[in-house]
VOPAGU-2260 file (C-alpha; in pm, 1 decimal, decimal comma):
REM VOPAGU-2260
SITE   aa  ch    i         X         Y         Z
SITE  MET   A    0    -753,7    -904,6    1863,8
SITE  ASN   A    1    -969,2   -1077,9    2121,3
SITE  GLU   A    2   -1303,9   -1234,4    2054,3
SITE  THR   A    3   -1496,0    -924,7    2155,6
SITE  THR   A    4   -1297,7    -702,2    1920,2
SITE  LEU   A    5   -1366,6    -867,2    1588,4
SITE  PRO   A    6   -1744,9    -840,9    1591,6
SITE  ALA   A    7   -1718,1    -478,6    1694,7
SITE  THR   A    8   -1486,4    -404,3    1404,7
SITE  GLN   A    9   -1696,0    -594,4    1156,8
SITE  ALA   A   10   -2002,4    -406,2    1264,9
SITE  GLY   A   11   -1823,0     -80,7    1193,4
SITE  PRO   A   12   -1892,9     158,3     908,3
SITE  THR   A   13   -1699,9     -39,1     647,0
SITE  ALA   A   14   -1944,0    -324,2     694,0
SITE  ARG   A   15   -2245,6    -106,6     615,6
SITE  PRO   A   16   -2365,7    -124,6     253,6
SITE  GLY   A   17   -2443,9     248,8     266,8
SITE  MET   A   18   -2079,0     343,5     318,7
SITE  PHE   A   19   -1984,6     248,5     -37,4
SITE  LEU   A   20   -2262,2     468,1    -177,7
SITE  GLN   A   21   -2157,4     755,3      48,2
SITE  VAL   A   22   -1797,7     730,4     -75,7
SITE  VAL   A   23   -1909,1     726,1    -440,7
SITE  ILE   A   24   -2131,9    1031,2    -388,7
SITE  ALA   A   25   -1851,2    1214,5    -206,4
SITE  THR   A   26   -1614,3    1134,6    -493,5
SITE  LEU   A   27   -1853,8    1274,5    -754,8
SITE  LEU   A   28   -1924,5    1586,3    -549,2
SITE  GLY   A   29   -1552,9    1645,0    -500,6
SITE  LEU   A   30   -1487,1    1611,5    -873,3
SITE  ALA   A   31   -1770,2    1850,4    -956,0
SITE  LEU   A   32   -1650,9    2110,9    -707,5
SITE  GLY   A   33   -1294,3    2085,6    -834,8
SITE  VAL   A   34   -1403,6    2139,1   -1195,2
SITE  PHE   A   35   -1666,5    2410,8   -1153,1
SITE  ALA   A   36   -1537,0    2595,5    -844,2
SITE  PRO   A   37   -1162,5    2532,3    -817,2
SITE  GLY   A   38   -1106,6    2831,5    -589,6
SITE  LEU   A   39   -1352,4    2698,9    -333,5
SITE  ALA   A   40   -1234,0    2340,3    -382,3
SITE  ALA   A   41    -877,3    2436,0    -295,3
SITE  GLN   A   42    -998,9    2533,8      51,1
SITE  THR   A   43   -1135,8    2184,8     128,2
SITE  ARG   A   44    -791,3    2027,0     169,8
SITE  TRP   A   45    -842,5    2029,3     545,5
SITE  ALA   A   46   -1111,9    1758,9     513,6
SITE  SER   A   47    -880,1    1494,2     367,4
SITE  ASP   A   48    -594,1    1601,1     597,1
SITE  LEU   A   49    -818,8    1567,9     901,6
SITE  PHE   A   50    -929,4    1219,5     801,3
SITE  LEU   A   51    -576,9    1094,6     730,1
SITE  HIS   A   52    -438,1    1247,6    1050,6
SITE  LEU   A   53    -705,2    1066,7    1252,2
SITE  ILE   A   54    -613,7     741,2    1080,7
SITE  VAL   A   55    -241,9     785,0    1154,6
SITE  MET   A   56    -327,3     863,2    1516,9
SITE  ALA   A   57    -512,5     536,1    1573,4
SITE  VAL   A   58    -369,7     284,2    1328,3
SITE  GLY   A   59     -27,3     248,8    1496,2
SITE  PRO   A   60    -154,8     141,3    1840,4
SITE  LEU   A   61    -419,5     -83,9    1683,8
SITE  LEU   A   62    -161,4    -247,5    1458,3
SITE  PHE   A   63      66,2    -307,5    1757,4
SITE  CYS   A   64    -211,5    -474,6    1955,7
SITE  ILE   A   65    -317,0    -696,7    1663,9
SITE  VAL   A   66      37,0    -822,1    1594,2
SITE  VAL   A   67     118,9    -883,7    1962,0
SITE  THR   A   68    -200,7   -1076,9    2031,6
SITE  GLY   A   69    -148,5   -1275,2    1711,3
SITE  ILE   A   70     199,2   -1385,6    1820,8
SITE  VAL   A   71      93,0   -1462,2    2178,3
SITE  GLY   A   72    -207,0   -1656,2    2053,0
SITE  ALA   A   73      12,6   -1868,2    1825,5
SITE  GLY   A   74     173,4   -2030,2    2127,5
SITE  SER   A   75     486,2   -2128,3    1931,9
SITE  LEU   A   76     755,5   -1895,4    1800,0
SITE  ARG   A   77     847,8   -2165,0    1549,8
SITE  THR   A   78     503,1   -2119,9    1395,2
SITE  VAL   A   79     553,7   -1743,3    1374,4
SITE  GLY   A   80     894,9   -1788,2    1211,1
SITE  ARG   A   81     762,7   -2034,0     953,7
SITE  LEU   A   82     471,6   -1805,6     870,7
SITE  GLY   A   83     699,5   -1502,9     834,8
SITE  ALA   A   84     938,9   -1691,2     607,3
SITE  LYS   A   85     657,7   -1804,3     378,3
SITE  ALA   A   86     516,3   -1452,0     365,0
SITE  LEU   A   87     853,1   -1297,5     270,0
SITE  LEU   A   88     909,9   -1566,2       6,6
SITE  TYR   A   89     570,4   -1491,9    -147,4
SITE  PHE   A   90     627,7   -1113,7    -134,0
SITE  GLU   A   91     966,7   -1131,9    -303,6
SITE  ALA   A   92     854,1   -1378,5    -570,2
SITE  MET   A   93     547,6   -1169,9    -657,9
SITE  THR   A   94     725,6    -831,1    -669,1
SITE  THR   A   95    1011,5    -973,5    -878,6
SITE  LEU   A   96     770,5   -1134,3   -1124,4
SITE  VAL   A   97     558,0    -822,8   -1177,8
SITE  LEU   A   98     870,1    -606,7   -1214,9
SITE  LEU   A   99    1002,4    -831,5   -1492,7
SITE  VAL   A  100     663,8    -836,4   -1666,1
SITE  ALA   A  101     635,4    -455,8   -1646,7
SITE  VAL   A  102     978,0    -407,8   -1805,6
SITE  GLY   A  103     886,4    -652,2   -2081,1
SITE  ILE   A  104     558,4    -472,9   -2155,7
SITE  ALA   A  105     727,0    -132,0   -2165,3
SITE  MET   A  106     997,7    -254,3   -2403,4
SITE  LEU   A  107     735,5    -414,0   -2626,9
SITE  LEU   A  108     487,3    -123,4   -2643,3
SITE  GLN   A  109     741,3     163,3   -2609,7
SITE  PRO   A  110     511,8     422,6   -2446,4
SITE  GLY   A  111     791,5     682,5   -2442,3
SITE  ARG   A  112     860,3     666,1   -2813,3
SITE  GLY   A  113     794,5     992,1   -2993,3
SITE  ILE   A  114     849,8    1210,4   -2685,1
SITE  VAL   A  115    1152,8    1436,4   -2713,8
SITE  PHE   A  116    1236,7    1552,9   -2362,5
SITE  THR   A  117    1532,6    1774,9   -2277,7
SITE  PRO   A  118    1556,8    1864,9   -1906,0
SITE  THR   A  119    1583,3    2236,8   -1825,3
SITE  ALA   A  120    1735,7    2410,4   -1525,1
SITE  ASP   A  121    1386,8    2454,2   -1378,2
SITE  ASP   A  122    1319,9    2081,7   -1414,5
SITE  THR   A  123    1640,9    2003,5   -1231,2
SITE  ARG   A  124    1548,1    2243,1    -949,7
SITE  VAL   A  125    1198,2    2099,2    -911,2
SITE  ILE   A  126    1322,3    1743,6    -885,3
SITE  SER   A  127    1627,3    1821,2    -667,4
SITE  SER   A  128    1459,8    1741,5    -333,2
SITE  TYR   A  129    1344,0    1403,3    -458,3
SITE  ALA   A  130    1688,3    1330,0    -600,6
SITE  HIS   A  131    1850,9    1421,5    -267,5
SITE  ASN   A  132    1622,5    1186,7     -74,4
SITE  ALA   A  133    1688,2     915,9    -332,0
SITE  HIS   A  134    2065,1     964,3    -295,1
SITE  VAL   A  135    2034,3     915,2      80,2
SITE  MET   A  136    1820,2     604,3      28,8
SITE  HIS   A  137    2053,7     457,8    -231,5
SITE  GLU   A  138    2371,5     548,6     -43,9
SITE  GLY   A  139    2256,4     377,7     275,3
SITE  GLY   A  140    2190,6      49,2      96,7
SITE  VAL   A  141    2097,7    -263,0     286,1
SITE  THR   A  142    2271,1    -147,7     604,6
SITE  GLU   A  143    2062,8     169,1     628,5
SITE  PHE   A  144    1747,4     -26,2     553,7
SITE  LEU   A  145    1815,3    -278,3     832,0
SITE  LEU   A  146    1899,8      -5,0    1082,8
SITE  GLY   A  147    1583,5     176,6     978,9
SITE  LEU   A  148    1377,7    -116,5    1103,5
SITE  ILE   A  149    1470,3     -30,9    1461,1
SITE  PRO   A  150    1310,0     280,5    1614,6
SITE  HIS   A  151    1514,7     509,5    1837,1
SITE  THR   A  152    1245,7     454,8    2098,8
SITE  PRO   A  153     908,5     275,7    2082,5
SITE  ALA   A  154     735,9     610,8    2127,3
SITE  ASP   A  155     925,7     749,0    1826,6
SITE  ALA   A  156     789,4     475,2    1598,8
SITE  PHE   A  157     431,4     549,3    1706,0
SITE  ALA   A  158     481,6     926,5    1685,7
SITE  GLN   A  159     604,1     902,4    1325,1
SITE  GLY   A  160     346,5     640,5    1227,5
SITE  ASN   A  161     627,2     424,6    1085,1
SITE  VAL   A  162     448,4      95,8    1005,2
SITE  LEU   A  163     769,6    -100,5     955,7
SITE  GLN   A  164     919,5       8,6    1289,1
SITE  ILE   A  165     592,2     -52,3    1473,6
SITE  LEU   A  166     578,4    -398,7    1318,1
SITE  PHE   A  167     936,4    -474,6    1427,9
SITE  PHE   A  168     872,5    -360,2    1783,8
SITE  ALA   A  169     541,1    -547,6    1800,8
SITE  ILE   A  170     703,1    -872,8    1683,1
SITE  LEU   A  171     984,7    -838,1    1937,8
SITE  PHE   A  172     737,4    -745,5    2212,1
SITE  GLY   A  173     503,5   -1032,7    2125,8
SITE  CYS   A  174     783,9   -1290,3    2110,9
SITE  CYS   A  175     915,7   -1186,0    2451,5
SITE  LEU   A  176     565,4   -1171,5    2600,6
SITE  SER   A  177     492,6   -1524,8    2481,8
SITE  GLN   A  178     805,8   -1648,3    2660,3
SITE  ILE   A  179     741,2   -1514,4    3011,2
SITE  GLY   A  180     435,9   -1731,6    3075,0
SITE  GLU   A  181     194,2   -1646,8    3355,9
SITE  ALA   A  182     385,7   -1330,8    3446,5
SITE  GLY   A  183     267,6   -1177,3    3121,1
SITE  THR   A  184    -102,6   -1256,5    3166,1
SITE  PRO   A  185    -196,0    -907,4    3297,5
SITE  ILE   A  186     -18,0    -749,5    2999,3
SITE  VAL   A  187    -200,4    -978,1    2756,2
SITE  ARG   A  188    -534,2    -878,3    2909,1
SITE  LEU   A  189    -437,9    -510,7    2889,2
SITE  ILE   A  190    -345,3    -541,0    2521,8
SITE  ASP   A  191    -671,0    -725,2    2451,6
SITE  ALA   A  192    -861,4    -439,4    2614,3
SITE  LEU   A  193    -661,7    -178,7    2419,6
SITE  SER   A  194    -728,2    -369,0    2098,3
SITE  ALA   A  195   -1102,9    -349,1    2163,3
SITE  LEU   A  196   -1068,7      20,1    2248,7
SITE  PHE   A  197    -879,5     117,2    1933,9
SITE  SER   A  198   -1105,2     -96,7    1716,8
SITE  ARG   A  199   -1402,7     100,2    1846,2
SITE  MET   A  200   -1212,0     424,0    1784,1
SITE  MET   A  201   -1152,5     319,1    1423,9
SITE  ARG   A  202   -1526,6     267,8    1379,2
SITE  PHE   A  203   -1585,5     636,5    1452,3
SITE  ILE   A  204   -1292,3     749,5    1236,6
SITE  ILE   A  205   -1390,1     541,9     932,3
SITE  ALA   A  206   -1737,2     694,5     952,9
SITE  LEU   A  207   -1567,0    1017,0     836,2
SITE  ALA   A  208   -1433,0     850,1     520,2
SITE  PRO   A  209   -1679,4    1026,5     283,9
SITE  LEU   A  210   -1563,0    1363,1     419,5
SITE  GLY   A  211   -1199,3    1271,5     359,5
SITE  VAL   A  212   -1274,3    1144,5      10,9
SITE  PHE   A  213   -1464,5    1462,7     -77,6
SITE  GLY   A  214   -1174,9    1684,3      32,1
SITE  ALA   A  215    -914,9    1475,4    -151,9
SITE  MET   A  216   -1103,8    1469,5    -480,8
SITE  ALA   A  217   -1197,7    1837,4    -470,6
SITE  THR   A  218    -846,9    1966,7    -403,6
SITE  THR   A  219    -666,7    1738,0    -646,8
SITE  THR   A  220    -911,6    1808,6    -928,4
SITE  ALA   A  221    -881,5    2184,0    -866,3
SITE  ARG   A  222    -504,2    2162,5    -876,4
SITE  TYR   A  223    -451,9    1938,4   -1179,9
SITE  GLY   A  224    -771,2    1976,1   -1382,8
SITE  LEU   A  225    -928,2    1709,3   -1600,5
SITE  GLY   A  226    -685,8    1761,1   -1890,3
SITE  ALA   A  227    -363,6    1760,8   -1690,6
SITE  ILE   A  228    -241,7    1427,9   -1819,1
SITE  GLY   A  229    -160,1    1576,8   -2161,4
SITE  HIS   A  230     102,9    1397,3   -2363,7
SITE  LEU   A  231     162,4    1152,9   -2075,1
SITE  ALA   A  232    -183,5    1001,9   -2122,4
SITE  ALA   A  233     -44,7     695,7   -2297,1
SITE  PHE   A  234     178,1     611,3   -2002,0
SITE  VAL   A  235     -97,9     668,2   -1746,8
SITE  VAL   A  236    -349,2     460,2   -1942,2
SITE  LEU   A  237     -92,7     184,0   -1992,0
SITE  TYR   A  238     -23,3     173,9   -1620,2
SITE  PHE   A  239    -393,7     150,1   -1536,8
SITE  VAL   A  240    -435,5    -132,7   -1789,4
SITE  VAL   A  241    -137,5    -326,0   -1653,1
SITE  ILE   A  242    -261,9    -287,6   -1293,7
SITE  THR   A  243    -606,7    -406,8   -1402,1
SITE  LEU   A  244    -458,3    -711,9   -1573,1
SITE  PHE   A  245    -243,6    -779,2   -1267,2
SITE  VAL   A  246    -542,9    -766,7   -1032,6
SITE  ILE   A  247    -777,1    -968,3   -1256,7
SITE  GLY   A  248    -524,6   -1210,8   -1399,7
SITE  GLY   A  249    -240,9   -1246,7   -1149,6
SITE  LEU   A  250    -420,8   -1198,7    -819,5
SITE  GLY   A  251    -737,8   -1360,8    -953,7
SITE  LEU   A  252    -539,4   -1674,7   -1035,9
SITE  CYS   A  253    -388,0   -1677,0    -685,4
SITE  LEU   A  254    -737,0   -1658,6    -535,1
SITE  ARG   A  255    -870,0   -1938,5    -755,0
SITE  LEU   A  256    -576,3   -2160,5    -660,1
SITE  SER   A  257    -661,7   -2085,6    -296,9
SITE  GLY   A  258   -1023,9   -2188,4    -351,7
SITE  VAL   A  259   -1176,0   -1837,6    -336,6
SITE  SER   A  260   -1393,9   -1665,3    -598,1
SITE  PRO   A  261   -1200,7   -1359,0    -730,5
SITE  ILE   A  262   -1509,1   -1161,8    -836,6
SITE  ARG   A  263   -1687,6   -1204,4    -504,8
SITE  PHE   A  264   -1365,3   -1145,7    -313,1
SITE  PHE   A  265   -1293,7    -807,2    -469,2
SITE  ARG   A  266   -1660,4    -712,2    -444,6
SITE  PHE   A  267   -1641,6    -785,1     -71,3
SITE  PHE   A  268   -1369,1    -518,1     -38,7
SITE  ARG   A  269   -1537,2    -264,1    -270,0
SITE  THR   A  270   -1569,7       3,2      -0,5
SITE  GLU   A  271   -1200,2     -18,3      86,1
SITE  PHE   A  272   -1107,9       4,9    -281,8
SITE  ALA   A  273   -1333,2     308,6    -325,0
SITE  ILE   A  274   -1170,3     488,4     -30,8
SITE  THR   A  275    -820,9     403,2    -156,0
SITE  PHE   A  276    -910,2     508,3    -511,0
SITE  ALA   A  277   -1021,8     851,2    -393,8
SITE  THR   A  278    -751,1     923,4    -136,4
SITE  THR   A  279    -463,4     739,1    -314,8
SITE  ALA   A  280    -367,5     599,9      27,8
SITE  SER   A  281    -444,0     257,5     171,6
SITE  ASP   A  282    -348,9     331,6     534,3
SITE  ALA   A  283    -704,4     436,7     611,9
SITE  VAL   A  284    -843,6      91,2     537,9
SITE  LEU   A  285    -574,7    -121,5     706,3
SITE  PRO   A  286    -782,7    -210,8    1015,4
SITE  SER   A  287   -1090,3    -269,9     800,1
SITE  ILE   A  288    -929,1    -518,5     560,5
SITE  MET   A  289    -774,7    -706,6     852,9
SITE  ALA   A  290   -1114,0    -741,7    1017,9
SITE  LYS   A  291   -1278,5    -851,4     693,1
SITE  LEU   A  292   -1008,8   -1109,5     621,2
SITE  GLU   A  293   -1067,8   -1262,5     964,1
SITE  GLN   A  294   -1439,1   -1257,5     893,7
SITE  LEU   A  295   -1372,4   -1454,8     573,2
SITE  GLY   A  296   -1204,1   -1731,5     768,6
SITE  VAL   A  297    -835,3   -1641,0     734,6
SITE  ASP   A  298    -659,0   -1729,0    1060,0
SITE  ARG   A  299    -613,7   -1432,3    1295,3
SITE  GLN   A  300    -241,5   -1494,3    1331,4
SITE  VAL   A  301    -193,1   -1500,8     953,4
SITE  VAL   A  302    -381,7   -1173,9     912,4
SITE  GLY   A  303    -199,7   -1007,5    1202,5
SITE  LEU   A  304     144,6   -1080,6    1058,7
SITE  VAL   A  305     100,4   -1088,7     680,7
SITE  VAL   A  306    -106,8    -773,6     624,2
SITE  PRO   A  307     115,1    -526,9     819,2
SITE  ALA   A  308     430,6    -680,4     670,8
SITE  GLY   A  309     277,3    -662,6     324,0
SITE  TYR   A  310     225,6    -287,8     357,0
SITE  SER   A  311     605,2    -250,8     354,2
SITE  PHE   A  312     728,1    -553,4     159,1
SITE  ASN   A  313     446,6    -645,4     -80,5
SITE  LEU   A  314     422,0    -335,3    -300,1
SITE  ASP   A  315     333,3    -506,6    -627,3
SITE  ALA   A  316     185,3    -199,9    -795,7
SITE  LEU   A  317     491,0       8,7    -706,2
SITE  SER   A  318     714,3    -255,8    -866,2
SITE  ILE   A  319     504,0    -241,8   -1182,9
SITE  TYR   A  320     534,5     137,5   -1182,5
SITE  LEU   A  321     914,0     124,7   -1147,8
SITE  GLY   A  322     946,8    -121,2   -1434,7
SITE  LEU   A  323     728,8      84,2   -1669,3
SITE  ALA   A  324     863,9     423,1   -1562,4
SITE  VAL   A  325    1235,5     351,6   -1606,6
SITE  ILE   A  326    1187,6     218,3   -1959,7
SITE  PHE   A  327     946,9     504,8   -2038,6
SITE  LEU   A  328    1200,2     767,1   -1925,4
SITE  ALA   A  329    1479,9     594,6   -2114,3
SITE  GLN   A  330    1272,4     608,8   -2434,1
SITE  ALA   A  331    1160,7     968,8   -2373,7
SITE  THR   A  332    1519,6    1087,8   -2324,5
SITE  GLY   A  333    1663,3     878,8   -2606,1
SITE  THR   A  334    1869,1     662,8   -2369,2
SITE  VAL   A  335    1962,1     316,7   -2491,2
SITE  LEU   A  336    1986,7      65,5   -2206,6
SITE  SER   A  337    2196,7    -248,9   -2223,6
SITE  ALA   A  338    2076,4    -578,8   -2079,3
SITE  TRP   A  339    2325,8    -537,3   -1792,6
SITE  GLN   A  340    2192,1    -189,5   -1708,2
SITE  ILE   A  341    1836,8    -324,1   -1701,6
SITE  MET   A  342    1943,7    -603,3   -1464,6
SITE  ILE   A  343    2109,6    -350,0   -1233,5
SITE  MET   A  344    1794,0    -138,2   -1244,9
SITE  LEU   A  345    1575,8    -435,6   -1150,8
SITE  ALA   A  346    1798,7    -531,2    -858,0
SITE  THR   A  347    1808,3    -171,1    -734,7
SITE  ALA   A  348    1431,0    -134,2    -762,1
SITE  LEU   A  349    1372,2    -448,3    -556,3
SITE  VAL   A  350    1585,5    -306,5    -273,3
SITE  THR   A  351    1482,3      59,1    -278,7
SITE  SER   A  352    1109,4     -17,7    -279,3
SITE  LYS   A  353    1119,6    -218,2      44,8
SITE  GLY   A  354     984,5     -41,9     351,7
SITE  ALA   A  355     892,9     261,5     142,7
SITE  HIS   A  356     520,4     266,7     212,3
SITE  GLY   A  357     365,2     582,7     350,5
SITE  VAL   A  358     648,1     826,2     270,8
SITE  PRO   A  359     523,0    1142,3      90,7
SITE  GLY   A  360     623,5    1137,7    -277,1
SITE  ILE   A  361     774,0     793,0    -224,8
SITE  ALA   A  362     717,5     671,0    -580,6
SITE  ILE   A  363     926,5     955,5    -722,5
SITE  VAL   A  364    1190,1     910,1    -451,5
SITE  VAL   A  365    1219,8     535,6    -513,8
SITE  LEU   A  366    1228,6     594,6    -889,2
SITE  ALA   A  367    1507,6     849,9    -844,0
SITE  ALA   A  368    1699,0     600,0    -632,0
SITE  THR   A  369    1653,7     340,1    -904,8
SITE  LEU   A  370    1774,1     581,4   -1173,8
SITE  SER   A  371    2088,7     650,3    -970,5
SITE  ALA   A  372    2197,6     299,4   -1068,1
SITE  ILE   A  373    2167,3     401,6   -1435,4
SITE  PRO   A  374    2333,2     747,5   -1455,7
SITE  SER   A  375    2276,9     769,4   -1831,8
SITE  ILE   A  376    1908,0     852,6   -1774,2
SITE  PRO   A  377    1878,4    1220,1   -1663,8
SITE  VAL   A  378    1726,5    1231,1   -1314,2
SITE  ALA   A  379    1560,2    1562,0   -1405,9
SITE  SER   A  380    1338,5    1370,2   -1649,9
SITE  LEU   A  381    1138,0    1266,5   -1345,0
SITE  VAL   A  382     960,4    1600,9   -1367,8
SITE  MET   A  383     742,0    1450,1   -1641,6
SITE  LEU   A  384     608,0    1181,0   -1411,9
SITE  LEU   A  385     588,7    1420,1   -1117,8
SITE  ALA   A  386     323,8    1612,9   -1311,0
SITE  VAL   A  387      92,3    1309,6   -1324,3
SITE  ASP   A  388     198,8    1131,4   -1007,0
SITE  TRP   A  389    -140,8    1179,5    -843,0
SITE  PHE   A  390    -321,6    1011,8   -1134,3
SITE  VAL   A  391     -73,0     726,3   -1138,4
SITE  GLY   A  392     -99,6     709,0    -759,1
SITE  ILE   A  393    -465,1     605,4    -786,1
SITE  ALA   A  394    -385,5     278,4    -963,4
SITE  ARG   A  395     -69,6     231,2    -758,0
SITE  ALA   A  396    -255,9     253,2    -427,0
SITE  VAL   A  397    -542,0      29,3    -543,1
SITE  GLY   A  398    -300,0    -227,7    -686,9
SITE  ASN   A  399     -94,7    -240,0    -367,5
SITE  LEU   A  400    -411,3    -276,3    -160,9
SITE  ALA   A  401    -537,8    -560,5    -381,2
SITE  GLY   A  402    -207,1    -741,5    -342,5
SITE  ASN   A  403    -218,8    -707,6      34,6
SITE  CYS   A  404    -578,6    -831,8      49,4
SITE  VAL   A  405    -490,3   -1143,2    -149,4
SITE  ALA   A  406    -157,1   -1225,4      21,0
SITE  PRO   A  407    -310,1   -1339,0     354,8
SITE  VAL   A  408    -552,8   -1564,3     166,5
SITE  VAL   A  409    -265,5   -1727,1     -24,8
SITE  ILE   A  410     -50,3   -1767,9     288,3
SITE  GLY   A  411    -351,5   -1890,4     484,6
SITE  ALA   A  412    -425,0   -2155,8     220,8
SITE  TRP   A  413     -55,2   -2251,2     213,3
SITE  GLU   A  414     -54,6   -2290,8     591,9
SITE  GLY   A  415    -387,8   -2473,6     600,8
SITE  LYS   A  416    -534,8   -2184,1     799,5
SITE  LEU   A  417    -805,3   -2073,2     556,8
SITE  ASP   A  418   -1166,0   -2173,6     620,2
SITE  ARG   A  419   -1281,4   -2205,0     257,8
SITE  LYS   A  420   -1635,3   -2300,4     353,7
SITE  ARG   A  421   -1674,5   -1987,9     567,6
SITE  ALA   A  422   -1519,0   -1773,5     293,6
SITE  ALA   A  423   -1765,1   -1903,8      35,5
SITE  GLU   A  424   -2052,2   -1844,0     275,8
SITE  ILE   A  425   -1951,6   -1485,0     354,8
SITE  LEU   A  426   -1867,2   -1394,6      -4,4
SITE  GLY   A  427   -2198,4   -1537,3    -119,8
SITE  GLN   A  428   -2372,9   -1275,6      94,5
SITE  ALA   A  429   -2157,4    -982,7     -24,6
């Protein structure tokens, strides 16, 4: 992003105090409509679909421009490589740690105890599509994952909105552009101009966030109802509690070690959390959190590389979900897992969750892929969690977003590219 882009983005709707209030009001109205007029609420799905489609349309090109300009601005590919290595090390360490903690909590509290679940033929049929996708994911292994990083064509990556493929192409493009010297100057100027253009476009799109939130809350409430959690309430509540502890304790500690106030930091991103909470998707706020992180004093290059990569590799809340869910399903189906089976499950979960962001029903698909490593747990038992996946998806999306807001701060502090004085100044005004 060039110097004219950042102020424009920061001045956008997510920077306005009124946006948070608008999102809260839209959420309450959507809930009310879903409860008292479910028939009418079911017809408002178009509002959330429209908002998310607009986001997908613009976020790919903007992401490409941000990453390319970040690499070109670094001046040294060695710097980019070092930054990427540190980011991946942090991502893997964090996701592994939270996965182990989640398994430990589930084994200690036993949320699935007392549930007697026997899969029926209907359950098997409902979950079959997820199981098929999981089989493909698991069967491909590391080779399929690596090949999946490379788009068939650049246009294909943008058309599908595949963040991981766009990131790969942008890194390759930026590295090559930084090596051709003066010959690439016109291209750099063009990308700077496009970055400003798409940042302005995102300002208009984000202004529609309350409409998208209203549609999402109305339709989901109409479909599931307020009492849909049923006998799975214990699992859902446990997951929300663990995510809360992770955000306050784990991520809060990371922020304090980086010299940033956790309370003020999360308050600064309250609008983005509200949007993600309502829509259960963090794609809509990707450009906004990147702009705000730069505003806080995190180096532009760090933000441009760490945040997009984190959307695919730093899925902390998904790792917590996998750890809790596998043990929960084992307890609900009366399956006794050995220490070796648990280790295999953990290793499988760490692989299958990578690059999985943004795929519809991805949590169930990844969970099915993880269960394929432990055949003793009936895959059809996933139907229980499928029934409450939207509720669980709220905490999952917010937890993943929190992790990806904190990661650039940690990497920036590690690299010496965090302006702590500016961060304290900005957060003091939030």
